[in-house]
C-alpha positions in Angstrom: -9.4 1.5 -60.5 -8.9 1.3 -56.8 -9.0 4.9 -55.4 -8.3 8.6 -55.9 -4.8 7.9 -57.3 -6.6 6.4 -60.4 -8.2 9.8 -61.0 -4.8 11.4 -61.5 -3.7 8.5 -63.8 -6.8 8.8 -66.1 -6.6 12.6 -66.3 -2.9 12.3 -67.3 -3.8 9.8 -70.0 -6.5 12.1 -71.3 -4.1 15.1 -71.3 -1.7 13.1 -73.5 -4.5 12.3 -75.9 -5.4 16.0 -76.2 -1.8 16.8 -77.1 -1.8 14.1 -79.8 -5.1 15.2 -81.3 -4.0 18.8 -81.3 -1.0 17.9 -83.3 -3.0 15.9 -85.8 -3.7 17.5 -89.2 -6.4 15.0 -90.4 -9.3 16.7 -88.7 -10.2 20.4 -88.0 -8.4 21.1 -84.7 -11.3 23.1 -83.2 -13.8 20.3 -83.5 -11.4 17.7 -82.1 -10.5 20.0 -79.2 -14.1 20.5 -78.3 -14.8 16.8 -78.4 -11.8 16.0 -76.3 -12.7 18.6 -73.7 -16.2 17.1 -73.5 -14.6 13.7 -72.9 -12.4 15.2 -70.2 -15.4 16.7 -68.5 -17.5 13.5 -68.7 -14.6 11.5 -67.4 -14.0 13.9 -64.6 -17.7 13.8 -63.6 -17.8 10.0 -63.6 -14.6 9.7 -61.6 -15.6 12.5 -59.2 -19.0 10.8 -58.6 -17.5 7.4 -57.9 -14.3 8.4 -56.0 -15.0 12.0 -54.9 -16.9 10.6 -51.9 -13.8 8.8 -50.8 -12.1 12.1 -50.1 -12.6 13.8 -46.7 -14.2 16.7 -48.4 -16.7 14.4 -50.1 -17.6 12.7 -46.9 -18.0 16.0 -45.1 -20.4 17.1 -47.8 -22.5 14.0 -47.4 -22.7 14.5 -43.7 -23.8 18.1 -44.2 -26.5 17.1 -46.6 -27.8 14.2 -44.4 -27.8 16.2 -41.2 -31.2 17.6 -40.2 -32.9 15.5 -42.8 -36.6 15.0 -41.9 -37.6 11.4 -41.4 -41.4 11.7 -41.7 -43.2 11.7 -38.3 -40.2 10.5 -36.4 -38.0 13.6 -36.3 -34.7 14.6 -38.0 -31.5 12.7 -38.7 -28.0 13.5 -37.6 -24.8 11.6 -38.5 -21.2 11.9 -37.3 -17.9 10.2 -38.3 -18.7 8.9 -41.8 -15.9 6.7 -43.1 -15.2 4.0 -45.8 -16.5 3.7 -49.3 -20.0 5.1 -49.4 -20.7 3.1 -52.6 -19.8 -0.3 -51.1 -19.1 -0.4 -47.4 -19.2 2.5 -45.0 -19.4 3.2 -41.3 -20.9 5.8 -39.1 -19.4 6.6 -35.7 -22.8 8.0 -34.4 -26.3 8.3 -35.8 -29.2 10.0 -33.9 -32.9 10.8 -34.6 -34.3 13.8 -32.7 -37.7 15.4 -32.2 -38.5 18.8 -30.6 -37.5 17.4 -27.2 -34.1 16.2 -28.4 -32.5 12.9 -29.2 -34.7 9.8 -28.7 -32.7 7.2 -30.7 -28.9 6.8 -30.9 -26.8 4.3 -32.8 -23.0 3.9 -32.4 -20.5 2.3 -34.7 -22.9 1.5 -37.5 -21.6 -0.5 -40.5 -23.4 -1.0 -43.8 -22.4 -3.2 -46.7 -24.5 -2.7 -49.8 -24.8 -2.9 -53.6 -25.4 0.6 -55.1 -25.8 -0.7 -58.7 -29.1 -2.4 -57.7 -30.7 1.1 -57.2 -31.1 1.2 -60.9 -33.6 -1.6 -60.5 -35.3 0.4 -57.7 -33.9 -2.1 -55.1 -31.8 -1.2 -52.1 -29.9 -4.4 -51.3 -27.7 -4.5 -48.2 -25.6 -7.5 -47.3 -25.5 -6.4 -43.7 -26.4 -3.6 -41.4 -24.7 -3.9 -38.0 -24.4 -1.6 -35.0 -22.3 -1.9 -31.8 -25.1 -0.2 -29.8 -28.6 1.1 -30.6 -30.3 2.9 -27.7 -33.9 4.0 -27.6 -33.9 6.7 -24.9 -37.7 7.5 -24.8 -40.8 7.5 -26.9 -40.7 10.1 -29.7 -43.3 12.9 -30.0 -44.7 12.0 -33.4 -45.8 14.8 -35.7 -49.2 14.5 -37.4 -49.5 11.6 -39.9 -49.2 12.6 -43.5 -50.4 10.8 -46.6 -48.1 7.9 -47.5 -47.2 7.5 -51.2 -45.5 4.1 -50.6 -41.8 3.2 -50.7 -40.1 4.3 -54.0 -37.7 1.4 -53.8 -37.7 -2.1 -52.4 -35.5 -2.9 -49.3 -33.7 -6.2 -49.0 -31.4 -6.6 -46.0 -29.7 -10.0 -45.7 -28.4 -9.5 -42.1 -29.4 -7.1 -39.3 -27.3 -7.4 -36.1 -27.1 -5.0 -33.2 -27.0 -4.7 -29.4 -30.3 -2.9 -28.5 -30.8 -1.0 -25.2 -34.3 0.2 -24.1 -34.2 2.9 -21.5 -36.9 3.1 -18.7 -38.3 6.3 -20.3 -39.3 4.1 -23.3 -40.1 0.7 -21.7 -40.5 1.5 -17.9 -37.7 -0.9 -17.2 -34.2 -1.1 -18.7 -33.7 -3.9 -21.3 -30.6 -5.0 -23.3 -31.0 -7.4 -26.2 -28.9 -9.0 -28.9 -31.0 -8.5 -32.0 -30.6 -10.4 -35.3 -32.8 -10.6 -38.4 -33.4 -10.0 -42.0 -35.9 -7.9 -43.9 -37.4 -7.7 -47.4 -39.9 -5.0 -48.1 -41.3 -4.5 -51.6 -42.0 -1.1 -53.1 -45.5 0.3 -53.5 -47.0 -2.0 -50.8 -46.4 -5.2 -52.7 -45.7 -7.1 -49.6 -43.0 -7.7 -47.0 -41.4 -10.6 -45.2 -38.7 -10.9 -42.5 -37.4 -12.4 -39.3 -36.4 -10.7 -36.1 -35.0 -12.3 -33.0 -34.2 -10.6 -29.7 -32.5 -12.4 -26.8 -32.2 -10.7 -23.4 -28.7 -10.0 -22.2 -29.9 -9.2 -18.6 -32.4 -12.1 -18.1 -31.5 -15.4 -19.7 -34.4 -17.0 -21.5 -36.4 -13.8 -22.0 -36.8 -13.3 -25.8 -38.8 -12.1 -28.7 -39.1 -14.1 -32.0 -41.0 -12.6 -34.9 -41.5 -14.1 -38.4 -43.8 -12.7 -41.1 -44.6 -13.1 -44.8 -47.3 -10.8 -45.9 -46.7 -10.7 -49.6 -49.5 -10.3 -52.1 -51.0 -13.5 -53.5 -48.6 -15.6 -51.3 -49.4 -17.8 -48.3 -49.9 -15.7 -45.2 -47.5 -16.2 -42.3 -47.3 -14.3 -39.0 -45.6 -15.9 -36.0 -44.8 -14.0 -32.8 -43.4 -15.5 -29.6 -42.4 -13.3 -26.6 -41.6 -14.3 -23.1 -40.4 -12.5 -19.9 -40.4 -14.7 -16.8 -40.6 -11.8 -14.4 -41.7 -9.0 -16.7 -39.3 -6.6 -18.4 -38.7 -4.1 -21.2 -40.6 -6.0 -23.9 -43.9 -5.7 -21.9 -43.0 -2.1 -21.0 -42.5 -1.2 -24.6 -46.0 -2.4 -25.3 -47.3 -0.2 -22.5 -48.0 -3.2 -20.2 -46.8 -3.5 -16.6 -43.1 -4.3 -16.7 -43.0 -6.0 -13.3 -45.2 -9.0 -14.0 -44.6 -12.2 -16.1 -45.4 -11.6 -19.7 -46.1 -13.9 -22.6 -47.3 -13.4 -26.2 -48.2 -16.2 -28.6 -49.6 -15.3 -32.0 -49.8 -17.3 -35.2 -51.6 -16.7 -38.5 -50.8 -18.9 -41.5 -52.4 -20.2 -44.7 -53.3 -18.8 -48.1 -55.5 -15.8 -48.4 -58.3 -18.1 -49.2 -57.6 -20.7 -46.5 -55.9 -20.5 -43.1 -56.2 -19.9 -39.4 -55.1 -17.5 -36.7 -54.7 -17.5 -32.9 -53.2 -14.9 -30.6 -53.1 -14.5 -26.8 -51.2 -12.2 -24.6 -50.9 -12.5 -20.8 -49.3 -10.5 -18.0 -49.7 -11.6 -14.4 -53.1 -13.2 -14.3 -54.7 -11.0 -17.0 -55.3 -11.6 -20.7 -55.4 -8.2 -22.5 -55.5 -9.9 -25.9 -57.4 -12.9 -27.2 -58.0 -13.7 -30.9 -59.1 -16.9 -32.7 -60.3 -17.6 -36.2 -60.2 -19.9 -39.3 -61.2 -19.6 -42.9 -61.7 -21.9 -45.9 -63.0 -21.4 -49.4 -66.5 -22.1 -48.0 -66.3 -19.4 -45.4 -64.9 -18.8 -41.9 -65.1 -16.8 -38.7 -62.9 -14.8 -36.3 -63.5 -13.3 -32.9 -61.4 -11.5 -30.3 -61.2 -9.3 -27.3 -58.8 -6.4 -26.5 -58.5 -4.9 -23.0 -58.0 -1.2 -23.8 -57.1 -0.4 -20.1 -54.2 -2.8 -19.9 -51.7 -0.8 -21.9 -50.8 2.8 -21.5 -50.7 3.0 -25.3 -54.5 2.3 -25.5 -55.6 3.8 -22.2 -56.7 7.1 -23.9 -58.7 5.0 -26.3 -60.4 3.3 -23.4 -61.6 6.7 -22.2 -63.2 7.2 -25.6 -64.6 3.8 -26.4 -64.8 1.9 -23.1 -62.7 -0.6 -21.1 -62.6 -3.3 -23.8 -63.4 -3.9 -27.4 -65.0 -7.1 -28.8 -65.3 -8.2 -32.4 -66.9 -11.1 -34.3 -66.7 -11.7 -38.1 -68.4 -14.5 -39.9 -68.8 -15.4 -43.6 -70.3 -18.2 -45.7 -70.1 -18.8 -49.4 -73.3 -17.3 -51.0 -72.5 -17.3 -54.7 -69.4 -17.6 -56.9 -66.8 -15.0 -55.7 -69.0 -13.6 -52.9 -69.7 -14.5 -49.2 -72.5 -13.6 -46.9 -70.6 -11.5 -44.3 -71.6 -10.4 -40.9 -69.4 -8.3 -38.6 -69.8 -6.7 -35.2 -67.3 -4.5 -33.3 -68.5 -3.4 -29.9 -67.3 -1.4 -26.9 -69.2 0.4 -24.2 -69.4 3.6 -26.2 -69.3 2.4 -29.9 -71.1 -0.3 -31.9 -70.3 -1.0 -35.5 -72.4 -3.5 -37.5 -71.8 -4.7 -41.1 -73.9 -7.1 -43.1 -74.1 -8.0 -46.7 -72.2 -9.8 -49.5 -68.6 -9.3 -50.2 -65.1 -10.9 -50.6 -62.6 -10.0 -47.9 -59.7 -11.6 -49.8 -60.4 -9.5 -52.8 -61.4 -6.5 -50.6 -64.7 -5.8 -52.5 -68.4 -5.8 -51.8 -71.2 -7.3 -53.8 -73.4 -5.3 -56.2 -75.8 -4.4 -53.3 -73.0 -3.5 -50.9 -72.7 -3.9 -47.2 -75.2 -2.3 -44.8 -73.2 -0.4 -42.2 -74.5 1.0 -38.8 -72.5 3.0 -36.3 -73.9 3.9 -32.9 -72.4 5.8 -30.0 -73.9 6.9 -26.8 -71.6 9.9 -26.4 -69.9 11.2 -29.6 -67.9 13.9 -27.7 -66.0 11.2 -25.9 -64.8 9.8 -29.2 -64.3 13.0 -31.2 -63.4 15.5 -28.4 -64.4 19.1 -28.9 -67.9 20.4 -28.2 -70.4 18.5 -26.0 -72.4 16.0 -28.0 -74.7 13.2 -27.0 -75.8 10.0 -28.9 -75.0 9.7 -32.6 -75.9 7.3 -35.3 -74.8 6.7 -38.9 -76.6 4.3 -41.3 -75.8 3.6 -44.9 -74.5 1.3 -47.7 -70.9 0.7 -48.5 -70.1 -0.5 -52.1 -67.1 -1.0 -54.3 -63.5 -2.0 -53.6 -60.7 -0.9 -51.4 -59.4 1.4 -54.1 -62.8 2.5 -55.3 -65.3 2.7 -52.4 -68.5 4.6 -51.8 -70.7 5.1 -48.7 -74.1 6.7 -49.0 -76.3 7.1 -45.9 -77.5 9.5 -43.2 -76.0 10.7 -39.9 -77.6 12.3 -36.8 -76.2 13.8 -33.6 -78.3 14.6 -30.5 -77.8 17.2 -27.8 -75.1 19.2 -29.4 -73.9 22.1 -27.2 -71.6 25.0 -28.0 -71.1 27.2 -24.9 -74.5 28.7 -24.0 -76.1 27.5 -27.2 -77.5 24.1 -27.9 -79.3 22.0 -30.5 -81.6 19.1 -29.8 -80.6 17.4 -33.0 -78.5 17.8 -36.1 -79.0 15.4 -39.0 -78.7 15.0 -42.8 -77.5 12.9 -45.7 -73.8 12.1 -46.2 -71.8 10.6 -49.0 -68.2 9.4 -48.9 -66.2 8.2 -51.8 -62.6 7.0 -52.2 -61.1 6.6 -55.6 -57.5 6.9 -56.9 -56.4 8.0 -53.5 -58.9 10.9 -53.3 -61.4 10.9 -50.4 -64.5 13.0 -51.0 -67.1 14.0 -48.4 -70.4 15.5 -49.4 -73.4 16.2 -47.2 -76.0 18.4 -45.7 -76.8 19.1 -42.0 -80.1 20.5 -40.6 -80.4 21.6 -37.0 -83.5 21.4 -34.8 -84.4 22.7 -31.4 -81.7 25.4 -31.2 -81.9 27.6 -28.1 -79.7 29.5 -25.7 -78.2 32.9 -25.1 -75.3 34.9 -26.6 -74.0 35.5 -30.0 -74.2 31.9 -31.3 -77.9 31.6 -30.3 -78.6 35.0 -32.0 -76.9 34.1 -35.4 -77.7 30.4 -35.6 -81.3 30.4 -34.2 -83.6 27.5 -33.9 -83.0 25.8 -37.3 -79.5 26.4 -38.7 -78.5 24.4 -41.8 -75.4 23.8 -43.8 -74.1 21.9 -46.9 -70.6 21.0 -47.7 -68.4 19.3 -50.4 -64.8 18.6 -49.6 -61.9 16.4 -50.8 -58.7 15.0 -49.4 -56.5 14.7 -52.4 -54.1 11.8 -53.1 -51.2 14.0 -52.1 -52.7 14.7 -48.7 -54.0 18.2 -49.3 -57.5 19.3 -48.4 -59.8 20.9 -50.9 -63.1 22.5 -49.8 -65.1 22.8 -53.0 -68.4 24.2 -51.6 -69.8 25.4 -48.3 -73.1 27.1 -47.4 -74.5 27.8 -44.0 -77.6 29.8 -42.9 -79.1 30.7 -39.6 -81.3 33.3 -38.0 -78.5 35.9 -38.4 -75.9 34.0 -40.4 -75.3 33.6 -44.1 -72.1 31.9 -45.4 -71.2 31.2 -49.0 -67.8 29.8 -49.9 -66.3 27.8 -52.8 -63.0 26.5 -53.9 -61.3 24.0 -56.2 -58.2 22.9 -58.0 -56.5 24.9 -60.8 -55.0 23.6 -64.0 -51.5 23.4 -62.7 -52.4 21.8 -59.3 -53.0 24.9 -57.2 -55.9 25.1 -54.7 -58.1 28.0 -53.9 -60.9 28.8 -51.4 -62.8 32.1 -51.0 -66.0 33.1 -49.5 -68.2 35.6 -47.7 -70.0 35.6 -44.3 -72.7 38.0 -43.0 -73.8 38.2 -39.4 -76.9 40.0 -38.2 -79.6 39.7 -35.6 -77.1 40.9 -33.0 -79.8 42.6 -31.0 -80.9 39.1 -29.8 -77.4 38.4 -28.4 -77.3 41.0 -25.7 -79.1 44.1 -24.5 -77.6 47.1 -26.3 -76.2 45.0 -29.2 -77.2 45.9 -32.7 -76.2 46.2 -36.4 -74.4 43.7 -38.5 -70.9 42.6 -39.6 -69.5 41.0 -42.8 -66.3 39.3 -43.7 -64.6 38.1 -46.9 -61.6 35.8 -47.3 -59.5 34.1 -49.9 -56.9 31.4 -49.7 -54.6 30.0 -52.4 -52.0 27.3 -52.6 -49.6 27.1 -55.5 -49.1 23.4 -55.4 -48.2 20.4 -53.1 -45.7 21.3 -50.4 -46.3 25.1 -50.9 -47.9 27.4 -48.3 -51.5 28.4 -48.2 -51.6 32.2 -48.6 -54.6 33.8 -46.8 -56.2 37.2 -46.5 -59.3 38.3 -44.7 -61.3 41.5 -44.2 -64.2 42.2 -41.8 -66.3 45.3 -41.2 -69.2 46.3 -39.0 -72.2 48.4 -40.1 -74.2 50.2 -37.4 -72.4 47.8 -35.0 -72.7 47.7 -31.3 -71.7 44.9 -28.9 -73.7 46.0 -25.9 -70.6 46.7 -23.9 -70.5 50.5 -23.5 -66.7 51.0 -23.2 -65.9 48.6 -26.0 -68.5 50.2 -28.3 -67.0 53.6 -27.6 -63.6 52.4 -28.7 -64.8 50.4 -31.7 -67.5 52.8 -33.0 -70.3 51.8 -35.4 -68.0 50.8 -38.3 -64.9 48.9 -37.0 -62.7 47.1 -39.4 -60.3 44.2 -39.2 -57.9 42.9 -41.9 -55.3 40.1 -41.7 -52.8 38.5 -44.1 -50.7 35.4 -43.5 -49.9 31.9 -44.6 -50.0 28.3 -43.4 -47.5 25.5 -44.2 -46.7 22.2 -42.5 -48.7 23.2 -39.4 -46.9 26.6 -39.2 -49.2 29.6 -39.1 -47.5 32.9 -40.0 -49.4 36.1 -39.5 -47.8 38.7 -41.7 -50.1 41.5 -40.5 -53.3 42.0 -38.7 -54.9 45.5 -38.1 -57.9 46.6 -36.1 -59.3 50.1 -36.6 -62.1 51.6 -34.5 -63.4 55.0 -33.6 -61.0 55.4 -30.7 -58.7 52.4 -30.9 -56.1 50.9 -33.3 -54.2 47.7 -32.9 -51.7 45.8 -35.0 -50.1 42.3 -34.7 -47.8 39.9 -36.5 -46.1 36.7 -35.6 -45.8 32.9 -35.9 -47.5 29.8 -34.4 -45.3 26.7 -35.0 -45.5 23.3 -33.3 -47.7 24.9 -30.6 -45.2 27.7 -29.9 -46.4 31.3 -30.0 -44.3 34.2 -31.2 -46.5 37.3 -31.7 -46.0 41.0 -31.2 -48.7 43.6 -30.9 -49.0 47.4 -30.7 -52.1 49.4 -29.8 -53.3 52.9 -29.1 -56.6 54.3 -27.7 -58.2 57.6 -27.0 -59.8 58.2 -23.6 -61.6 58.7 -21.4 -62.6 55.2 -20.4 -63.2 53.5 -17.1 -61.8 50.5 -15.4 -63.7 50.1 -12.1 -63.1 53.2 -9.9 -60.3 54.4 -12.2 -60.8 56.7 -15.1 -58.2 56.8 -17.9 -58.1 60.2 -19.7 -56.2 61.4 -22.7 -54.4 58.8 -24.8 -53.3 55.3 -24.0 -50.8 53.3 -26.0 -48.8 50.1 -25.6 -46.9 47.2 -27.1 -46.1 43.7 -26.1 -45.5 40.1 -27.1 -47.4 36.8 -26.8 -45.1 33.8 -26.4 -45.1 30.4 -24.8 -47.3 27.6 -26.1 -51.0 27.2 -26.9 -51.3 25.1 -23.7 -49.3 27.6 -21.6 -49.3 31.0 -23.3 -47.4 34.0 -21.9 -48.2 37.7 -22.5 -45.8 40.5 -21.8 -47.5 43.9 -22.2 -46.4 47.5 -21.9 -48.8 50.4 -21.6 -48.5 54.1 -21.3 -51.4 56.4 -20.1 -51.5 60.2 -20.2 -53.5 60.3 -17.0 -55.2 57.9 -14.5 -57.9 59.5 -12.4 -57.6 57.4 -9.2 -60.0 58.7 -6.4 -58.1 61.3 -4.3 -54.8 60.5 -6.2 -54.7 61.6 -9.9 -51.8 60.1 -11.7 -50.0 61.3 -14.8 -47.5 59.8 -17.3 -48.3 56.3 -16.0 -46.3 53.3 -17.3 -47.6 49.8 -16.7 -46.0 46.4 -17.3 -48.0 43.2 -17.2 -46.7 39.6 -17.5 -49.3 36.9 -17.6 -48.8 33.1 -17.9 -51.5 30.4 -18.1 -50.7 27.2 -16.1 -52.8 24.0 -15.6 -53.7 25.3 -12.1 -54.7 28.8 -13.3 -53.1 31.9 -14.8 -50.4 33.8 -13.0 -48.2 36.8 -13.6 -46.8 40.1 -12.4 -48.1 43.7 -12.8 -46.2 46.9 -12.1 -47.2 50.6 -12.3 -45.1 53.7 -12.1 -46.5 57.3 -12.4 -46.2 60.8 -11.2 -48.5 62.7 -8.9 -48.6 66.0 -7.1 -47.4 64.1 -4.0 -44.4 62.7 -5.9 -43.7 59.4 -7.6 -46.3 56.6 -7.3 -45.3 53.0 -7.7 -47.0 49.7 -7.2 -46.5 46.0 -8.0 -48.1 42.7 -7.3 -47.8 39.1 -8.3 -51.2 37.5 -9.2 -52.7 34.1 -9.8 -56.2 33.2 -11.0 -57.3 29.9 -9.4 -60.8 28.8 -10.2 -63.3 31.2 -8.8 -61.0 34.0 -7.6 -57.7 35.8 -7.6 -54.6 35.7 -5.4 -52.3 38.7 -5.0 -48.9 38.3 -3.4 -45.8 40.3 -3.0 -48.0 43.4 -3.0 -46.0 46.6 -2.6 -47.6 50.1 -3.0 -46.0 53.5 -2.3 -48.2 56.3 -3.6 -49.6 59.6 -2.2 -48.5 58.8 1.4 -49.8 55.3 1.3 -47.5 52.3 1.8 -49.0 48.8 1.8 -47.4 45.4 1.5 -48.5 41.8 1.9 -50.9 39.4 0.2 -54.6 39.2 -0.5 -56.9 36.5 -1.9 -60.4 37.1 -3.3 -63.1 34.5 -3.9 -66.3 35.5 -5.6 -65.3 39.2 -5.2 -65.0 38.7 -1.4 -61.7 38.5 0.6 -61.0 35.0 1.7 -57.5 35.6 3.1 -55.2 38.6 3.7 -52.0 39.6 5.4 -51.5 43.3 4.8 -49.4 45.9 6.5 -50.5 49.5 6.0 -49.0 52.9 6.8 -50.6 56.3 5.9 -48.7 59.6 6.2 -49.2 63.1 4.9 -50.3 63.0 1.3 -53.4 62.2 -0.7 -55.3 60.5 2.2 -54.0 62.5 5.2 -53.2 66.2 5.7 -51.1 65.4 8.7 -50.2 62.7 11.1 -49.9 58.9 10.6 -52.1 55.8 10.6 -50.4 52.4 10.8 -51.6 48.8 11.3 -52.2 45.4 10.0 -55.1 43.4 8.5 -55.3 39.6 8.5 -58.0 37.3 7.1 -57.8 33.5 7.3 -60.0 31.0 5.6 -61.6 29.0 8.5 -64.0 26.1 8.5 -67.0 28.3 9.3 -66.0 31.0 6.9 -63.3 33.7 6.7 -62.2 35.2 10.0 -60.6 38.6 10.2 -58.3 40.5 12.7 -57.7 44.2 12.5 -55.4 46.5 14.4 -55.0 50.2 13.3 -53.4 53.1 15.2 -53.7 56.8 14.4 -51.5 59.6 15.8 -52.2 63.3 15.1 -54.1 62.2 12.0 -56.1 64.9 10.0 -58.2 63.8 7.0 -58.0 66.0 3.9 -60.4 69.1 4.1 -61.4 68.2 7.7 -61.3 70.4 10.8 -61.1 67.3 13.0 -57.8 65.9 14.2 -57.3 62.5 15.9 -54.6 62.9 18.4 -54.6 59.2 19.3 -56.9 56.4 18.2 -57.0 52.6 17.9 -59.4 50.3 16.0 -59.3 46.6 16.7 -61.4 43.7 15.4 -61.4 39.9 15.6 -64.0 37.4 14.5 -66.0 36.1 11.6 -65.8 38.3 8.5 -69.5 38.3 7.9 -70.2 39.6 11.5 -67.0 41.2 12.6 -66.9 42.4 16.3 -64.8 45.5 16.7 -63.7 48.0 19.4 -62.7 51.7 18.9 -61.0 54.2 21.2 -60.0 57.7 20.0 -59.6 61.2 21.2 -58.8 64.5 19.4 -60.0 68.0 18.8 -62.1 69.9 16.4 -62.2 73.7 15.7 -64.8 74.1 18.5 -63.8 71.6 21.3 -61.9 68.5 22.3 -63.6 65.2 21.9 -63.2 61.5 22.8 -65.1 58.3 22.5 -64.7 54.5 23.0 -67.1 51.7 22.4 -67.7 48.5 20.5 -70.0 47.0 17.9 -70.4 44.7 14.9 -69.7 45.2 11.2 -72.1 43.0 9.2 -72.2 42.2 5.5 -75.4 43.2 3.8 -76.4 43.2 0.1 -75.1 45.6 -1.0 -72.5 47.0 1.4 -72.0 46.8 5.1 -74.0 47.7 8.3 -72.1 49.1 11.3 -73.6 48.8 14.8 -72.1 50.8 17.8 -72.5 50.9 21.6 -70.3 53.2 23.7 -69.7 56.5 25.4 -67.8 59.7 24.7 -67.2 63.4 25.5 -67.5 66.5 23.4 -66.1 69.5 25.2 -67.5 69.4 28.7 -70.4 67.2 27.7 -70.6 63.5 28.3 -72.3 61.3 25.7 -73.6 57.7 25.9 -75.6 55.4 23.6 -78.9 54.2 25.2 -79.4 51.6 22.4 -77.3 50.2 19.6 -76.8 52.8 16.9 
């Protein structure tokens, strides 16, 4: 049969057979008819499977099923223009692999010739895979590594041929290569061998040749030869400088019991890699050096470990099947020592195991997270690669969490690995705990914990037991695996001793939680409830809102790094808040609603009645964005009470500080009141720009910067007219502050015309106030005249406004007139 036309021919033959059988009187017609119908169905299924994919509809179906297919850590697949016989020889017009940033690999005019029947033997055999052009646009953003189960089938590719282009975003310099090779990878980690050759199209003579044979129980072979006379994309792909001569020579060959290895890489005059070794049935040695600062791929590692890593491994036959081994791996911040009897070829230790010691001068550099000082782990490693056990002790000095610190935390630890399951069991006891705040109050001087956890063969984590105690903390949790493969984890935590955390704090709080997972690949379903008893935080306004018995409940699930919050609800004496949303791949999508009963204060402003609002939290964990809406029944601003106030707040966090925009609209007895400002929070202060206020007769615009609650710069224009701050008249002017080398300097120019303060019997017919100088001792001059209910008045003079703690001191020297009387200061007032 050669194609879809054969389908019609076979179906026609089967139809004729049905007619003949139906006319037969030798068998019951019903039975025969059923059998023939089954034959038709089976024939149709077979032919549809083999030839259906040759039809356009079949190829479109394959494209649809293949598109958006996840390729492990590397992203998702997309194919276009499928043609040919999918079961023998097919072509793709375009193939791409994309991550969250878009396409990072593109292949055009891809052709594959293969033997589908060999899949029955768990072997994918391709005679050739060729591509007109393969382009690597940039480095992919790899997702977290998952547990590998090994390849389900073996791969055997007789010929690989393609034109490969490396873009500068991947290799710092553009490179174009003609690539040929072959590959044979056995399933379930049973070995691999192959050959890859890449010849530069842009620079004749530049090349990469790679040959390897790493099969089990076979002679070892690894040969690598790379050369770029003036640097290029090969060096750039390795993270090395792409503008300097680059060479790589590496060779390892021999049997697993006897062989040698040598490797050296150079760029310019540097040697970032040097390795040399040899081994025989009587023993051997290997040593090497790796410059971690040379490549951008290892530069982050150099920040953790140090500029370079050295290793030395030696072994000598000690007894049948075992060698006396000694190994040392050393960098500036990590030293690993191993000594004992074992067999590297068979990947097993002797009966007494290997003595392991790990030392670091700064654990937080390696692990990240909280500040930690020197750390040390000592123990014995026994067993094989598939059944290993480590028993020892670990200690960490100078652990610091915010304002709380421990002199030392130490205890026994046990690690086992068997049948793909990694188990960790241990105890930790703290000493010398001290500090301030909540952690110091609940953990105290000698906190302790015990734990028992597993990483299952399918990559899931199972926390079987957890206990923790402190001066005001008690945690008990347990979990395990169910009969049908599900996991569960539940527990309870109690917090007390809050009075030691802060003046005014008291009471206790408790929380319970449960988490379940139906099976591999299914989401974790979580629920948590927390409640206070006689609770007080020590913050008066917060305690008024929460009351003595606040409660919090939340429900959600976690799957593949995606956290979905179905609901979260906080209930207090005078506040209620709810939230829901999703955190996926670092992206935030949460909504929230809240309401509160006044009165409560925010600086000089008192909020009375009810307050309510809604909003959303979006952006990413690194750069979150909050868009909040709030409505207040009343805002008691000094001299300007506001009602029906509506506020919007947008806040975004950036690497150089948070920034955003705030607006406020309300009503007052003087008419509408509006205000807005853009803000930014650099370290140690706040910057306000695009300030615009129009409320109660006050109009202000400009910018202002505060550092440590003190103005460091300002450029404001002000106009006061009849309203909350003047009964009549007008005051206009400008205020400027600049950040000078000797400290902030200010200039001030205010003019008043027929100004009358609220409730005053004094009117300023004309007045001017000017100032120019250092902000901490600001010289000023004043000149004003006006009238009171009794007589006319006038004065002019000068002085200094000085900063004091707290407040300001004003000194004045001058003269004036009240009615017919002349006045003069005899000394500074």
